[in-house]
N, CA, C and O of each residue as an XYZ file, in Angstrom:
944
protein
N       0.829     -1.202      0.001
C       0.002      0.004     -0.002
C       0.870      1.251      0.002
O       0.599      2.212     -0.718
N       1.926      1.227      0.829
C       2.805      2.386      0.886
C       3.485      2.674     -0.441
O       3.722      3.830     -0.792
N       3.802      1.595     -1.187
C       4.428      1.774     -2.496
C       3.525      2.524     -3.453
O       3.961      3.437     -4.155
N       2.233      2.121     -3.475
C       1.305      2.769     -4.407
C       1.012      4.199     -3.994
O       0.791      5.055     -4.851
N       1.007      4.471     -2.705
C       0.856      5.860     -2.263
C       2.035      6.699     -2.723
O       1.864      7.844     -3.143
N       3.236      6.127     -2.644
C       4.421      6.857     -3.095
C       4.369      7.105     -4.597
O       4.707      8.193     -5.063
N       3.942      6.082     -5.363
C       3.822      6.257     -6.812
C       2.796      7.329     -7.145
O       3.029      8.179     -8.005
N       1.643      7.283     -6.447
C       0.626      8.301     -6.673
C       1.114      9.701     -6.337
O       0.815     10.662     -7.047
N       1.871      9.808     -5.246
C       2.411     11.114     -4.883
C       3.383     11.636     -5.917
O       3.367     12.824     -6.239
N       4.239     10.756     -6.449
C       5.180     11.188     -7.480
C       4.453     11.622     -8.750
O       4.832     12.611     -9.378
N       3.411     10.885     -9.127
C       2.655     11.280    -10.310
C       2.001     12.648    -10.101
O       1.964     13.478    -11.010
N       1.486     12.868     -8.883
C       0.889     14.164     -8.605
C       1.892     15.294     -8.699
O       1.590     16.361     -9.233
N       3.082     15.060     -8.182
C       4.131     16.094     -8.239
C       4.513     16.398     -9.675
O       4.740     17.553    -10.035
N       4.585     15.347    -10.503
C       5.001     15.531    -11.901
C       3.917     16.238    -12.712
O       4.218     17.102    -13.535
N       2.643     15.867    -12.476
C       1.561     16.394    -13.311
C       1.012     17.728    -12.820
O       0.373     18.449    -13.586
N       1.250     18.071    -11.551
C       0.686     19.317    -11.007
C       1.099     20.554    -11.791
O       0.233     21.372    -12.100
N       2.387     20.739    -12.133
C       2.732     21.941    -12.908
C       2.016     22.012    -14.251
O       1.644     23.097    -14.697
N       1.818     20.857    -14.905
C       1.127     20.858    -16.192
C      -0.329     21.278    -16.034
O      -0.833     22.087    -16.812
N      -1.012     20.724    -15.019
C      -2.422     21.069    -14.804
C      -2.570     22.538    -14.443
O      -3.474     23.208    -14.941
N      -1.696     23.046    -13.584
C      -1.772     24.451    -13.197
C      -1.516     25.369    -14.392
O      -2.152     26.413    -14.539
N      -0.565     24.956    -15.248
C      -0.281     25.774    -16.415
C      -1.471     25.818    -17.373
O      -1.734     26.850    -17.990
N      -2.186     24.705    -17.499
C      -3.334     24.676    -18.398
C      -4.536     25.449    -17.835
O      -5.370     25.952    -18.587
N      -4.608     25.533    -16.499
C      -5.711     26.272    -15.889
C      -5.488     27.782    -15.949
O      -6.447     28.542    -15.807
N      -4.253     28.237    -16.157
C      -3.962     29.652    -16.179
C      -4.471     30.266    -17.481
O      -4.222     29.708    -18.550
N      -5.176     31.396    -17.424
C      -5.654     32.035    -18.668
C      -4.495     32.440    -19.555
O      -3.432     32.842    -19.083
N      -4.723     32.327    -20.824
C      -3.697     32.696    -21.803
C      -3.992     34.076    -22.362
O      -5.131     34.343    -22.745
N      -2.999     34.967    -22.424
C      -3.246     36.299    -22.966
C      -3.493     36.239    -24.468
O      -2.827     35.506    -25.199
N      -4.466     37.028    -24.907
C      -4.750     37.133    -26.339
C      -4.164     38.458    -26.806
O      -4.572     39.525    -26.345
N      -3.233     38.385    -27.696
C      -2.516     39.578    -28.111
C      -3.330     40.375    -29.109
O      -3.533     39.945    -30.245
N      -3.814     41.584    -28.666
C      -4.548     42.487    -29.566
C      -3.807     43.789    -29.743
O      -4.268     44.680    -30.456
N      -2.652     43.908    -29.092
C      -1.920     45.163    -29.112
C      -1.488     45.524    -30.522
O      -1.576     46.689    -30.912
N      -1.022     44.550    -31.296
C      -0.571     44.841    -32.649
C      -1.693     45.360    -33.531
O      -1.479     46.269    -34.334
N      -2.916     44.781    -33.388
C      -4.043     45.250    -34.170
C      -4.430     46.680    -33.795
O      -4.724     47.498    -34.667
N      -4.429     46.980    -32.482
C      -4.782     48.324    -32.033
C      -3.783     49.360    -32.558
O      -4.166     50.436    -33.016
N      -2.503     49.012    -32.482
C      -1.488     49.939    -32.962
C      -1.666     50.221    -34.452
O      -1.559     51.371    -34.877
N      -1.931     49.202    -35.240
C      -2.132     49.400    -36.675
C      -3.317     50.309    -36.975
O      -3.262     51.157    -37.865
N      -4.409     50.110    -36.199
C      -5.607     50.926    -36.419
C      -5.326     52.400    -36.108
O      -5.695     53.280    -36.886
N      -4.667     52.671    -34.956
C      -4.444     54.067    -34.580
C      -3.375     54.722    -35.442
O      -3.438     55.927    -35.684
N      -2.407     53.964    -35.904
C      -1.423     54.546    -36.821
C      -2.080     54.959    -38.143
O      -1.773     56.008    -38.711
N      -2.987     54.107    -38.611
C      -3.728     54.455    -39.828
C      -4.584     55.702    -39.615
O      -4.731     56.522    -40.522
N      -5.151     55.841    -38.406
C      -5.959     57.022    -38.112
C      -5.113     58.282    -38.084
O      -5.552     59.336    -38.544
N      -3.898     58.181    -37.546
C      -2.989     59.316    -37.555
C      -2.626     59.728    -38.981
O      -2.578     60.913    -39.311
N      -2.370     58.712    -39.820
C      -2.050     59.016    -41.226
C      -3.220     59.708    -41.919
O      -3.019     60.610    -42.732
N      -4.433     59.290    -41.599
C      -5.616     59.912    -42.190
C      -5.745     61.369    -41.746
O      -6.105     62.240    -42.539
N      -5.445     61.623    -40.465
C      -5.494     63.012    -39.968
C      -4.473     63.880    -40.684
O      -4.747     65.034    -41.011
N      -3.281     63.314    -40.927
C      -2.256     64.083    -41.632
C      -2.703     64.411    -43.058
O      -2.444     65.513    -43.542
N      -3.363     63.485    -43.732
C      -3.841     63.755    -45.093
C      -4.916     64.832    -45.092
O      -4.935     65.705    -45.961
N      -5.816     64.764    -44.106
C      -6.861     65.780    -44.031
C      -6.253     67.157    -43.761
O      -6.736     68.164    -44.280
N      -5.205     67.201    -42.956
C      -4.573     68.506    -42.682
C      -3.919     69.040    -43.955
O      -4.019     70.230    -44.252
N      -3.235     68.145    -44.724
C      -2.581     68.580    -45.949
C      -3.588     69.061    -46.986
O      -3.298     69.961    -47.774
N      -4.777     68.453    -46.981
C      -5.818     68.850    -47.940
C      -6.601     70.073    -47.471
O      -7.454     70.584    -48.198
N      -6.313     70.541    -46.262
C      -6.998     71.704    -45.741
C      -8.370     71.439    -45.224
O      -9.149     72.374    -45.041
N      -8.697     70.200    -44.982
C     -10.024     69.856    -44.495
C     -10.201     70.185    -43.022
O     -11.321     70.407    -42.563
N      -9.083     70.218    -42.268
C      -9.150     70.574    -40.845
C      -8.077     71.604    -40.569
O      -7.071     71.690    -41.273
N      -8.318     72.394    -39.512
C      -7.367     73.447    -39.162
C      -6.191     72.840    -38.404
O      -6.282     71.713    -37.918
N      -5.076     73.589    -38.301
C      -3.928     73.091    -37.527
C      -4.285     72.776    -36.090
O      -3.805     71.784    -35.541
N      -5.117     73.599    -35.465
C      -5.484     73.352    -34.064
C      -6.288     72.050    -33.946
O      -6.061     71.248    -33.040
N      -7.245     71.853    -34.893
C      -8.040     70.613    -34.854
C      -7.160     69.402    -35.121
O      -7.339     68.347    -34.512
N      -6.204     69.560    -36.037
C      -5.287     68.461    -36.353
C      -4.467     68.062    -35.128
O      -4.306     66.878    -34.830
N      -3.955     69.064    -34.429
C      -3.129     68.774    -33.250
C      -3.955     68.142    -32.146
O      -3.506     67.203    -31.489
N      -5.174     68.660    -31.937
C      -6.034     68.106    -30.896
C      -6.421     66.651    -31.218
O      -6.443     65.792    -30.337
N      -6.723     66.398    -32.499
C      -7.111     65.041    -32.884
C      -5.938     64.079    -32.743
O      -6.126     62.938    -32.321
N      -4.743     64.518    -33.087
C      -3.560     63.660    -32.946
C      -3.312     63.317    -31.477
O      -2.975     62.179    -31.148
N      -3.482     64.313    -30.591
C      -3.308     64.044    -29.158
C      -4.304     63.022    -28.663
O      -3.958     62.145    -27.870
N      -5.554     63.127    -29.127
C      -6.564     62.168    -28.697
C      -6.250     60.766    -29.190
O      -6.408     59.794    -28.451
N      -5.797     60.655    -30.462
C      -5.435     59.343    -30.997
C      -4.241     58.758    -30.243
O      -4.204     57.565    -29.942
N      -3.267     59.620    -29.944
C      -2.097     59.161    -29.197
C      -2.490     58.668    -27.807
O      -1.959     57.671    -27.318
N      -3.447     59.393    -27.164
C      -3.903     58.958    -25.841
C      -4.560     57.585    -25.904
O      -4.305     56.734    -25.053
N      -5.407     57.366    -26.913
C      -6.069     56.061    -27.061
C      -5.074     54.963    -27.408
O      -5.242     53.812    -27.005
N      -4.028     55.327    -28.166
C      -3.004     54.351    -28.513
C      -2.244     53.878    -27.260
O      -1.977     52.688    -27.093
N      -1.904     54.834    -26.388
C      -1.219     54.473    -25.155
C      -2.106     53.632    -24.241
O      -1.642     52.683    -23.609
N      -3.391     53.994    -24.180
C      -4.318     53.231    -23.353
C      -4.472     51.804    -23.869
O      -4.532     50.856    -23.086
N      -4.536     51.659    -25.178
C      -4.688     50.325    -25.771
C      -3.431     49.503    -25.567
O      -3.505     48.281    -25.439
N      -2.269     50.162    -25.534
C      -1.017     49.425    -25.365
C      -0.926     48.766    -24.006
O      -0.242     47.755    -23.849
N      -1.625     49.340    -22.998
C      -1.571     48.752    -21.657
C      -2.597     47.682    -21.416
O      -2.632     47.090    -20.337
N      -3.442     47.415    -22.406
C      -4.478     46.401    -22.233
C      -4.144     45.178    -23.058
O      -3.851     45.273    -24.249
N      -4.193     44.009    -22.399
C      -4.044     42.716    -23.106
C      -5.013     41.751    -22.471
O      -4.655     41.079    -21.504
N      -6.198     41.659    -22.964
C      -7.222     40.811    -22.325
C      -6.768     39.364    -22.246
O      -6.069     38.858    -23.124
N      -7.193     38.704    -21.153
C      -6.847     37.301    -20.929
C      -8.115     36.477    -20.999
O      -9.123     36.799    -20.369
N      -8.050     35.405    -21.776
C      -9.175     34.486    -21.883
C      -8.657     33.091    -21.675
O      -7.488     32.824    -21.954
N      -9.491     32.187    -21.192
C      -9.023     30.808    -21.004
C      -8.641     30.180    -22.334
O      -9.188     30.509    -23.387
N      -7.666     29.250    -22.248
C      -7.267     28.523    -23.455
C      -8.415     27.658    -23.931
O      -9.137     27.098    -23.105
N      -8.605     27.534    -25.200
C      -9.695     26.699    -25.710
C      -9.574     25.278    -25.198
O      -8.475     24.732    -25.102
N     -10.721     24.678    -24.866
C     -10.711     23.302    -24.366
C     -10.118     22.347    -25.375
O      -9.553     21.317    -25.006
N     -10.242     22.683    -26.651
C      -9.706     21.819    -27.696
C      -8.189     21.647    -27.537
O      -7.640     20.596    -27.866
N      -7.512     22.702    -27.022
C      -6.054     22.622    -26.860
C      -5.673     21.947    -25.555
O      -4.555     21.443    -25.437
N      -6.562     21.919    -24.571
C      -6.213     21.382    -23.270
C      -6.323     19.867    -23.215
O      -5.428     19.180    -22.722
N      -7.435     19.359    -23.729
C      -7.706     17.948    -23.498
C      -6.689     17.010    -24.128
O      -6.352     16.004    -23.503
N      -6.183     17.274    -25.319
C      -5.140     16.369    -25.825
C      -3.915     16.298    -24.921
O      -3.317     15.234    -24.758
N      -3.541     17.446    -24.330
C      -2.375     17.445    -23.462
C      -2.665     16.657    -22.189
O      -1.845     15.843    -21.763
N      -3.834     16.894    -21.575
C      -4.194     16.158    -20.365
C      -4.335     14.657    -20.642
O      -3.929     13.826    -19.830
N      -4.913     14.326    -21.793
C      -5.062     12.911    -22.145
C      -3.692     12.263    -22.334
O      -3.471     11.137    -21.886
N      -2.773     12.967    -22.993
C      -1.435     12.405    -23.186
C      -0.736     12.196    -21.848
O      -0.067     11.180    -21.658
N      -0.879     13.151    -20.905
C      -0.249     13.006    -19.590
C      -0.841     11.810    -18.840
O      -0.111     11.035    -18.220
N      -2.180     11.665    -18.901
C      -2.818     10.554    -18.212
C      -2.405      9.210    -18.823
O      -2.140      8.254    -18.094
N      -2.351      9.137    -20.144
C      -1.949      7.885    -20.801
C      -0.496      7.547    -20.495
O      -0.156      6.377    -20.321
N       0.367      8.567    -20.426
C       1.757      8.300    -20.097
C       1.891      7.740    -18.684
O       2.659      6.806    -18.454
N       1.140      8.314    -17.733
C       1.165      7.814    -16.364
C       0.644      6.376    -16.291
O       1.222      5.530    -15.608
N      -0.456      6.111    -17.003
C      -1.025      4.766    -17.005
C      -0.054      3.768    -17.620
O       0.097      2.651    -17.125
N       0.605      4.179    -18.705
C       1.562      3.272    -19.351
C       2.727      2.957    -18.421
O       3.206      1.823    -18.383
N       3.188      3.967    -17.664
C       4.293      3.731    -16.726
C       3.891      2.730    -15.638
O       4.679      1.859    -15.270
N       2.652      2.860    -15.121
C       2.189      1.933    -14.088
C       2.048      0.529    -14.645
O       2.454     -0.434    -13.993
N       1.479      0.392    -15.844
C       1.328     -0.929    -16.460
C       2.685     -1.562    -16.739
O       2.854     -2.768    -16.559
N       3.647     -0.764    -17.174
C       4.980     -1.302    -17.422
C       5.612     -1.797    -16.122
O       6.263     -2.842    -16.102
N       5.420     -1.044    -15.038
C       5.974     -1.489    -13.748
C       5.315     -2.788    -13.290
O       5.987     -3.682    -12.776
N       3.988     -2.891    -13.479
C       3.290     -4.123    -13.083
C       3.778     -5.324    -13.884
O       3.757     -6.455    -13.398
N       4.220     -5.069    -15.122
C       4.640     -6.178    -15.977
C       6.069     -6.624    -15.677
O       6.340     -7.822    -15.589
N       6.977     -5.671    -15.520
C       8.392     -6.029    -15.356
C       8.882     -5.830    -13.927
O       9.965     -6.307    -13.588
N       8.122     -5.142    -13.080
C       8.545     -4.911    -11.704
C       8.095     -6.031    -10.789
O       7.543     -7.040    -11.226
N       8.347     -5.824     -9.504
C       7.972     -6.818     -8.497
C       7.334     -6.115     -7.305
O       7.919     -6.085     -6.223
N       6.139     -5.547     -7.489
C       5.520     -4.831     -6.371
C       5.079     -5.722     -5.232
O       4.868     -5.244     -4.117
N       4.934     -7.028     -5.497
C       4.479     -7.929     -4.456
C       5.564     -8.431     -3.528
O       5.264     -9.058     -2.512
N       6.817     -8.170     -3.854
C       7.883     -8.644     -3.004
C       7.886     -7.893     -1.682
O       7.589     -6.699     -1.650
N       8.220     -8.581     -0.582
C       8.299     -7.874      0.706
C       9.462     -6.906      0.716
O      10.398     -7.018     -0.076
N       9.384     -5.958      1.623
C      10.457     -4.976      1.755
C      11.752     -5.661      2.186
O      11.740     -6.609      2.971
N      12.873     -5.159      1.653
C      14.193     -5.709      1.999
C      15.065     -4.574      2.486
O      15.775     -3.963      1.688
N      15.033     -4.269      3.787
C      15.835     -3.165      4.315
C      17.303     -3.349      4.024
O      17.807     -4.472      4.047
N      17.998     -2.258      3.750
C      19.403     -2.327      3.379
C      20.260     -2.875      4.503
O      21.248     -3.566      4.252
N      19.887     -2.570      5.755
C      20.682     -3.061      6.877
C      20.653     -4.577      6.948
O      21.674     -5.214      7.208
N      19.474     -5.156      6.713
C      19.377     -6.621      6.754
C      20.175     -7.245      5.616
O      20.816     -8.279      5.807
N      20.145     -6.630      4.432
C      20.895     -7.188      3.303
C      22.395     -7.104      3.548
O      23.136     -8.020      3.190
N      22.845     -6.009      4.159
C      24.255     -5.883      4.474
C      24.685     -6.936      5.490
O      25.756     -7.532      5.379
N      23.816     -7.151      6.493
C      24.131     -8.168      7.511
C      24.219     -9.552      6.879
O      25.112    -10.332      7.210
N      23.286     -9.861      5.962
C      23.329    -11.172      5.291
C      24.601    -11.313      4.454
O      25.220    -12.376      4.428
N      24.984    -10.232      3.770
C      26.199    -10.283      2.959
C      27.438    -10.503      3.829
O      28.338    -11.258      3.462
N      27.473     -9.841      4.974
C      28.634    -10.015      5.859
C      28.676    -11.435      6.440
O      29.752    -12.011      6.598
N      27.508    -11.991      6.755
C      27.472    -13.368      7.255
C      27.980    -14.335      6.192
O      28.716    -15.275      6.493
N      27.577    -14.094      4.938
C      28.047    -14.957      3.847
C      29.557    -14.821      3.668
O      30.254    -15.812      3.455
N      30.055    -13.598      3.756
C      31.512    -13.392      3.613
C      32.255    -14.082      4.739
O      33.300    -14.691      4.510
N      31.730    -13.995      5.950
C      32.386    -14.670      7.086
C      32.415    -16.186      6.884
O      33.415    -16.836      7.189
N      31.317    -16.746      6.371
C      31.295    -18.190      6.137
C      32.271    -18.594      5.049
O      32.971    -19.599      5.172
N      32.316    -17.795      3.967
C      33.278    -18.087      2.910
C      34.711    -17.941      3.426
O      35.601    -18.688      3.020
N      34.924    -16.993      4.304
C      36.247    -16.790      4.879
C      36.683    -18.037      5.653
O      37.814    -18.506      5.528
N      35.755    -18.554      6.449
C      36.077    -19.746      7.229
C      36.342    -20.957      6.332
O      37.262    -21.736      6.581
N      35.526    -21.105      5.288
C      35.727    -22.228      4.366
C      37.048    -22.092      3.610
O      37.741    -23.087      3.398
N      37.402    -20.878      3.204
C      38.678    -20.690      2.528
C      39.850    -20.981      3.454
O      40.871    -21.523      3.031
N      39.694    -20.620      4.706
C      40.767    -20.898      5.660
C      41.008    -22.391      5.801
O      42.143    -22.829      5.986
N      39.937    -23.170      5.712
C      40.079    -24.618      5.868
C      40.573    -25.288      4.592
O      41.242    -26.319      4.660
N      40.251    -24.714      3.411
C      40.550    -25.381      2.156
C      41.840    -24.908      1.504
O      42.518    -25.694      0.842
N      42.185    -23.660      1.676
C      43.314    -23.098      0.955
C      44.592    -23.310      1.761
O      44.695    -22.888      2.912
N      45.554    -23.967      1.138
C      46.816    -24.152      1.813
C      47.660    -22.894      1.823
O      48.305    -22.579      2.823
N      47.656    -22.166      0.699
C      48.393    -20.913      0.595
C      47.528    -19.792      1.147
O      46.444    -19.545      0.617
N      47.979    -19.094      2.213
C      47.135    -18.061      2.819
C      47.123    -16.751      2.038
O      46.376    -15.839      2.394
N      47.928    -16.630      0.987
C      48.005    -15.342      0.270
C      46.677    -14.909     -0.307
O      46.319    -13.744     -0.137
N      45.899    -15.782     -0.996
C      44.597    -15.339     -1.513
C      43.662    -14.862     -0.393
O      42.913    -13.901     -0.565
N      43.717    -15.544      0.746
C      42.883    -15.161      1.854
C      43.313    -13.796      2.403
O      42.471    -12.974      2.763
N      44.621    -13.564      2.465
C      45.160    -12.264      2.923
C      44.687    -11.130      2.012
O      44.278    -10.065      2.475
N      44.753    -11.384      0.721
C      44.302    -10.369     -0.242
C      42.798    -10.132     -0.126
O      42.330     -8.998     -0.227
N      42.052    -11.206      0.086
C      40.603    -11.060      0.204
C      40.244    -10.224      1.434
O      39.326     -9.406      1.378
N      40.956    -10.423      2.535
C      40.699     -9.623      3.739
C      41.025     -8.155      3.500
O      40.308     -7.272      3.970
N      42.097     -7.896      2.778
C      42.455     -6.503      2.490
C      41.389     -5.852      1.619
O      40.994     -4.713      1.867
N      40.926     -6.564      0.607
C      39.887     -6.016     -0.267
C      38.591     -5.781      0.502
O      37.922     -4.769      0.296
N      38.233     -6.707      1.385
C      37.020     -6.551      2.176
C      37.134     -5.328      3.084
O      36.193     -4.542      3.198
N      38.291     -5.172      3.729
C      38.492     -4.007      4.586
C      38.445     -2.709      3.797
O      37.910     -1.710      4.279
N      38.997     -2.713      2.595
C      38.969     -1.511      1.760
C      37.530     -1.158      1.369
O      37.151      0.013      1.366
N      36.736     -2.177      1.040
C      35.328     -1.931      0.677
C      34.562     -1.346      1.859
O      33.768     -0.423      1.684
N      34.792     -1.872      3.053
C      34.121     -1.341      4.239
C      34.615      0.071      4.539
O      33.835      0.921      4.968
N      35.903      0.326      4.318
C      36.442      1.653      4.563
C      35.875      2.686      3.603
O      35.653      3.834      3.985
N      35.637      2.279      2.341
C      35.028      3.199      1.373
C      33.642      3.615      1.806
O      33.213      4.727      1.499
N      32.923      2.748      2.518
C      31.602      3.092      3.053
C      31.683      3.725      4.437
O      30.663      3.990      5.073
N      32.914      3.964      4.893
C      33.171      4.561      6.209
C      32.620      3.691      7.331
O      32.237      4.193      8.388
N      32.583      2.381      7.092
C      32.221      1.435      8.138
C      33.527      0.977      8.782
O      34.035     -0.107      8.497
N      34.056      1.833      9.658
C      35.425      1.673     10.129
C      35.615      0.444     10.992
O      36.677     -0.175     10.937
N      34.620      0.065     11.793
C      34.788     -1.101     12.654
C      34.916     -2.370     11.828
O      35.768     -3.211     12.112
N      34.068     -2.520     10.796
C      34.158     -3.687      9.926
C      35.459     -3.675      9.136
O      36.044     -4.732      8.902
N      35.921     -2.498      8.722
C      37.193     -2.405      8.004
C      38.335     -2.855      8.904
O      39.196     -3.622      8.473
N      38.351     -2.388     10.147
C      39.408     -2.790     11.086
C      39.395     -4.281     11.338
O      40.448     -4.911     11.433
N      38.193     -4.852     11.449
C      38.087     -6.304     11.695
C      38.669     -7.099     10.541
O      39.407     -8.061     10.756
N      38.342     -6.702      9.316
C      38.859     -7.412      8.147
C      40.379     -7.257      8.042
O      41.082     -8.226      7.756
N      40.875     -6.070      8.267
C      42.319     -5.841      8.157
C      43.087     -6.551      9.266
O      44.215     -6.995      9.051
N      42.490     -6.662     10.444
C      43.136     -7.423     11.516
C      43.302     -8.897     11.125
O      44.311     -9.530     11.436
N      42.277     -9.425     10.429
C      42.391    -10.814      9.945
C      43.525    -10.936      8.941
O      44.233    -11.943      8.928
N      43.708     -9.922      8.098
C      44.820     -9.947      7.142
C      46.167     -9.841      7.881
O      47.127    -10.524      7.525
N      46.230     -8.996      8.892
C      47.475     -8.848      9.652
C      47.844    -10.118     10.398
O      49.023    -10.392     10.621
N      46.836    -10.896     10.785
C      47.124    -12.162     11.457
C      47.788    -13.152     10.521
O      48.524    -14.035     10.960
N      47.525    -13.004      9.224
C      48.168    -13.878      8.228
C      49.559    -13.370      7.883
O      50.523    -14.135      7.853
N      49.649    -12.087      7.627
C      50.932    -11.482      7.239
C      50.944    -10.038      7.711
O      50.044     -9.266      7.379
N      51.964     -9.667      8.488
C      52.031     -8.312      9.018
C      52.647     -7.371      7.990
O      53.656     -7.682      7.358
N      52.009     -6.208      7.842
C      52.495     -5.164      6.960
C      52.348     -3.843      7.714
O      51.286     -3.550      8.263
N      53.402     -3.062      7.736
C      53.419     -1.846      8.555
C      52.346     -0.853      8.095
O      51.626     -0.296      8.924
N      52.235     -0.630      6.790
C      51.242      0.316      6.287
C      49.822     -0.155      6.576
O      48.962      0.633      6.968
N      49.588     -1.453      6.376
C      48.265     -1.993      6.684
C      47.961     -1.878      8.172
O      46.822     -1.617      8.559
N      48.999     -2.078      9.019
C      48.786     -1.952     10.470
C      48.397     -0.522     10.838
O      47.527     -0.314     11.684
N      49.033      0.454     10.214
C      48.671      1.852     10.479
C      47.252      2.143     10.003
O      46.507      2.848     10.683
N      46.871      1.614      8.852
C      45.500      1.808      8.354
C      44.491      1.157      9.293
O      43.431      1.723      9.560
N      44.817     -0.014      9.786
C      43.915     -0.724     10.702
C      43.747      0.070     11.998
O      42.633      0.223     12.500
N      44.868      0.577     12.537
C      44.803      1.380     13.756
C      43.969      2.629     13.557
O      43.196      3.007     14.438
N      44.118      3.279     12.402
C      43.337      4.488     12.121
C      41.856      4.152     11.990
O      41.014      4.903     12.482
N      41.517      3.030     11.332
C      40.121      2.630     11.191
C      39.503      2.361     12.560
O      38.364      2.754     12.810
N      40.239      1.698     13.446
C      39.702      1.418     14.775
C      39.551      2.707     15.582
O      38.598      2.861     16.345
N      40.491      3.624     15.409
C      40.387      4.916     16.102
C      39.146      5.670     15.659
O      38.432      6.234     16.489
N      38.886      5.687     14.377
C      37.703      6.375     13.872
C      36.424      5.684     14.306
O      35.419      6.340     14.575
N      36.459      4.352     14.375
C      35.262      3.612     14.775
C      34.877      3.915     16.214
O      33.688      3.996     16.524
N      35.856      4.086     17.104
C      35.576      4.303     18.519
C      35.657      5.778     18.920
O      35.289      6.135     20.040
N      36.128      6.624     18.028
C      36.250      8.030     18.353
C      37.406      8.365     19.250
O      37.482      9.480     19.766
N      38.300      7.443     19.450
C      39.488      7.656     20.292
C      40.515      6.585     19.953
O      40.210      5.606     19.271
N      41.724      6.784     20.436
C      42.791      5.790     20.211
C      42.642      4.720     21.273
O      42.963      4.942     22.441
N      42.157      3.570     20.870
C      41.993      2.458     21.809
C      43.348      1.808     22.098
O      44.304      2.039     21.358
N      43.449      0.999     23.158
C      44.711      0.281     23.418
C      45.158     -0.579     22.245
O      46.347     -0.627     21.932
N      44.210     -1.263     21.588
C      44.592     -2.085     20.429
C      45.124     -1.209     19.302
O      46.104     -1.565     18.647
N      44.470     -0.044     19.069
C      44.939      0.860     18.029
C      46.321      1.402     18.359
O      47.168      1.505     17.472
N      46.570      1.754     19.634
C      47.896      2.252     20.028
C      48.962      1.183     19.804
O      50.066      1.490     19.356
N      48.635     -0.066     20.115
C      49.599     -1.157     19.896
C      49.920     -1.301     18.414
O      51.079     -1.482     18.040
N      48.902     -1.222     17.577
C      49.133     -1.330     16.137
C      49.952     -0.157     15.622
O      50.827     -0.335     14.774
N      49.676      1.040     16.125
C      50.481      2.208     15.713
C      51.960      1.972     16.063
O      52.841      2.244     15.247
N      52.225      1.474     17.258
C      53.618      1.270     17.682
C      54.296      0.202     16.815
O      55.441      0.373     16.397
N      53.593     -0.885     16.552
C      54.177     -1.945     15.714
C      54.426     -1.420     14.304
O      55.447     -1.732     13.693
N      53.491     -0.623     13.791
C      53.666     -0.064     12.448
C      54.864      0.859     12.398
O      55.656      0.781     11.459
N      55.022      1.741     13.392
C      56.157      2.669     13.410
C      57.477      1.931     13.546
O      58.482      2.331     12.958
N      57.475      0.854     14.321
C      58.720      0.095     14.516
C      59.144     -0.618     13.252
O      60.338     -0.786     13.004
N      58.162     -1.049     12.432
C      58.502     -1.840     11.247
C      58.597     -0.989      9.985
O      59.086     -1.465      8.961
N      58.150      0.232     10.038
C      58.103      1.064      8.826
C      59.422      1.778      8.608
O      60.164      2.008      9.563
N      59.730      2.134      7.361
C      60.937      2.932      7.099
C      60.763      4.345      7.654
O      59.652      4.781      7.955
N      61.878      5.040      7.779
C      61.853      6.367      8.386
C      61.072      7.372      7.545
O      60.552      8.352      8.078
N      60.986      7.140      6.243
C      60.297      8.094      5.372
C      58.865      7.669      5.054
O      58.307      8.121      4.055
N      58.263      6.822      5.866
C      56.865      6.414      5.630
C      55.976      7.648      5.676
O      56.078      8.431      6.620
N      55.104      7.850      4.684
C      54.320      9.077      4.617
C      53.317      9.229      5.750
O      52.885     10.345      6.039
N      52.941      8.148      6.387
C      51.962      8.195      7.453
C      52.585      8.247      8.840
O      51.863      8.240      9.837
N      53.928      8.300      8.924
C      54.608      8.228     10.217
C      54.190      9.388     11.125
O      53.894      9.164     12.299
N      54.159     10.610     10.612
C      53.817     11.769     11.442
C      52.390     11.648     11.982
O      52.135     11.986     13.138
N      51.465     11.172     11.157
C      50.081     11.015     11.602
C      49.967      9.969     12.694
O      49.215     10.152     13.651
N      50.712      8.860     12.561
C      50.682      7.807     13.582
C      51.274      8.320     14.893
O      50.737      8.044     15.966
N      52.365      9.058     14.814
C      52.971      9.606     16.032
C      52.012     10.585     16.709
O      51.940     10.628     17.937
N      51.283     11.364     15.926
C      50.302     12.287     16.495
C      49.196     11.544     17.217
O      48.737     11.979     18.274
N      48.762     10.418     16.649
C      47.732      9.609     17.305
C      48.244      9.076     18.639
O      47.496      9.058     19.616
N      49.481      8.649     18.700
C      50.040      8.150     19.965
C      50.132      9.266     20.990
O      49.908      9.024     22.176
N      50.455     10.484     20.565
C      50.474     11.609     21.486
C      49.066     11.883     22.014
O      48.896     12.197     23.192
N      48.064     11.766     21.155
C      46.688     11.943     21.596
C      46.332     10.911     22.655
O      45.677     11.229     23.647
N      46.771      9.654     22.436
C      46.463      8.603     23.401
C      47.144      8.887     24.750
O      46.556      8.683     25.812
N      48.397      9.362     24.681
C      49.115      9.677     25.920
C      48.462     10.831     26.661
O      48.336     10.785     27.885
N      48.044     11.866     25.942
C      47.367     13.001     26.584
C      46.035     12.597     27.180
O      45.636     13.096     28.232
N      45.338     11.676     26.491
C      44.062     11.214     27.020
C      44.264     10.441     28.320
O      43.481     10.594     29.257
N      45.306      9.610     28.386
C      45.568      8.864     29.618
C      46.000      9.815     30.739
O      45.628      9.627     31.897
N      46.795     10.847     30.384
C      47.264     11.787     31.413
C      46.129     12.627     31.967
O      46.173     13.043     33.124
N      45.118     12.880     31.156
C      44.001     13.715     31.598
C      42.999     12.976     32.456
O      42.108     13.608     33.023
N      43.104     11.705     32.570
C      42.129     10.935     33.384
C      42.413     11.080     34.874
O      41.700     10.506     35.697
């Protein structure tokens, strides 16, 4: 029921501007016709003046009156509703398009399927990955593919900023083979997950610094994290 309410709401949002636009009166442009009529009248007055049919004073007065009516007509543009003949084809086309979209969804969509919350799907995927991880550990003699799989899993979780899951996956990789850069990444992921430098994260930072070369690009950041941990302990 909620799905169809959402679909109906979206259709209303899409069609509302069209319906409102069709209900608005359309201006009928008569300004050009009025201007042509009064310009012709001015020309006629000029001919009558040249022929001596009217005096200069009458000519000037008549021109002023025509000019006044011309200005008044220029400010008027009557509005009348658009003919129904022009409205109904547009409304019919909009209604048919909406109906066709609903019929297409009923044919190729799956409105009857139960809701599948994203959190539940993620949990199922992680359970499947954990089971595959255990099976690979039992079947694979060479741990390198498993080490790489853990690194990739941690990277995927880190891209979604799911730092606790990333740290868990990377810790599994470190248990197979220690790497200083990976240890620093794991410590940083755990720090972000908990909002502080945990004892496990501090241990990983120290191991990473001890095993890393002096020019490791992350060395300064790791040392700063250890200083934060020391200040936090001193402040307690």
